[in-house]
C-alpha positions in Angstrom: 12.1 -12.0 -4.7 9.4 -10.5 -6.8 8.6 -7.2 -8.4 5.8 -5.1 -6.9 4.3 -1.8 -7.5 4.1 0.0 -4.1 1.3 2.6 -3.9 1.3 4.9 -0.8 -1.9 6.8 0.0 -2.0 9.5 2.6 -4.8 11.4 4.2 -8.0 11.6 2.3 -6.7 9.0 -0.2 -4.1 11.3 -1.7 -1.5 9.3 -3.7 1.9 10.2 -2.2 4.1 7.8 -4.1 4.0 5.0 -6.7 7.2 3.0 -7.4 8.5 -0.3 -8.4 10.1 -2.3 -5.6 11.6 -5.8 -5.3 10.4 -7.7 -2.2 8.5 -10.7 -1.1 5.2 -11.3 0.8 7.2 -12.2 3.9 9.4 -9.0 3.7 6.3 -6.9 3.2 4.7 -8.4 6.3 7.9 -7.8 8.2 8.0 -4.2 7.1 4.4 -3.8 8.4 5.2 -5.4 11.8 8.3 -3.2 12.3 6.5 0.0 11.3 3.6 -0.9 13.7 6.0 -1.7 16.6 7.8 1.6 15.9 4.5 3.5 16.0 3.4 1.9 19.2 6.6 3.0 20.9 5.6 6.7 20.6 1.9 6.4 21.5 -0.1 6.9 24.7 -3.1 4.7 25.7 -5.5 6.2 23.2 -3.0 6.0 20.3 -2.5 2.3 21.1 -6.1 1.7 21.1 -6.3 3.5 17.7 -3.5 1.4 16.3 -5.1 -1.7 17.6 -8.3 -0.8 15.8 -7.0 0.4 12.4 -3.5 -1.2 12.1 -4.0 -4.1 9.8 -2.5 -6.1 6.9 -4.3 -8.1 4.3 -2.3 -10.4 2.1 -3.8 -12.1 -1.0 -1.0 -14.1 -2.7 -3.5 -15.6 -5.2 -4.4 -12.1 -6.5 -0.9 -10.7 -5.9 -2.0 -7.9 -3.6 -1.1 -6.8 -0.2 -2.6 -3.7 1.7 -1.6 -2.5 5.1 -2.5 0.7 7.0 -2.2 2.3 10.4 -5.3 4.7 10.3 -8.7 5.2 8.8 -7.2 7.3 6.0 -3.7 6.1 4.9 -2.7 2.8 3.5 0.0 1.2 1.4 -0.6 -1.3 -1.4 1.8 -3.7 -3.0 0.7 -5.2 -6.3 2.7 -8.1 -7.7 3.8 -7.2 -11.2 3.7 -10.7 -12.6 0.0 -11.3 -11.6 -1.2 -7.8 -12.5 0.9 -6.7 -15.4 -1.6 -4.3 -17.0 -2.5 -2.6 -13.8 1.0 -2.2 -12.7 2.2 -0.8 -16.1 -0.7 1.6 -16.0 0.0 2.8 -12.5 3.7 3.4 -13.2 3.0 5.0 -16.5 0.6 7.5 -15.3 2.6 8.3 -12.2 5.8 8.9 -14.1 4.2 11.1 -16.7 2.5 13.0 -13.9 -0.8 12.2 -15.6 -3.0 11.8 -12.5 -6.5 12.2 -14.2 -9.4 10.0 -14.0 -7.9 7.0 -15.5 -5.1 7.0 -13.0 -7.6 7.1 -10.0 -9.8 4.4 -11.7 -6.7 2.1 -11.5 -6.1 3.2 -7.8 -9.9 2.6 -7.2 -9.5 -1.0 -8.5 -7.2 -1.7 -5.6 -10.0 -1.2 -3.1 -9.3 2.3 -2.0 
């Protein structure tokens, strides 16, 4: 198990949550798959097409980053602390201090948002 900073973005890229979690690349992939299957159960044909188009996961273990999403707007990032110590410390610090100014969003932007 490894430590990750989990960053959840909602509609229009609004940061909904930043927290430290203990997980693994395999468990993150499993979380994505379970969430995707759950969403598919409640969708009609158009919704299923939408999920097929926008539901995706990208795992880069070398960089220590995972991103998954289910729409054009929302996504969830997992950043491995050991490989991205400075980035993770900054994200957690700004979030915990509720200091969501330009520097915080520069860090979020570095994730590819």
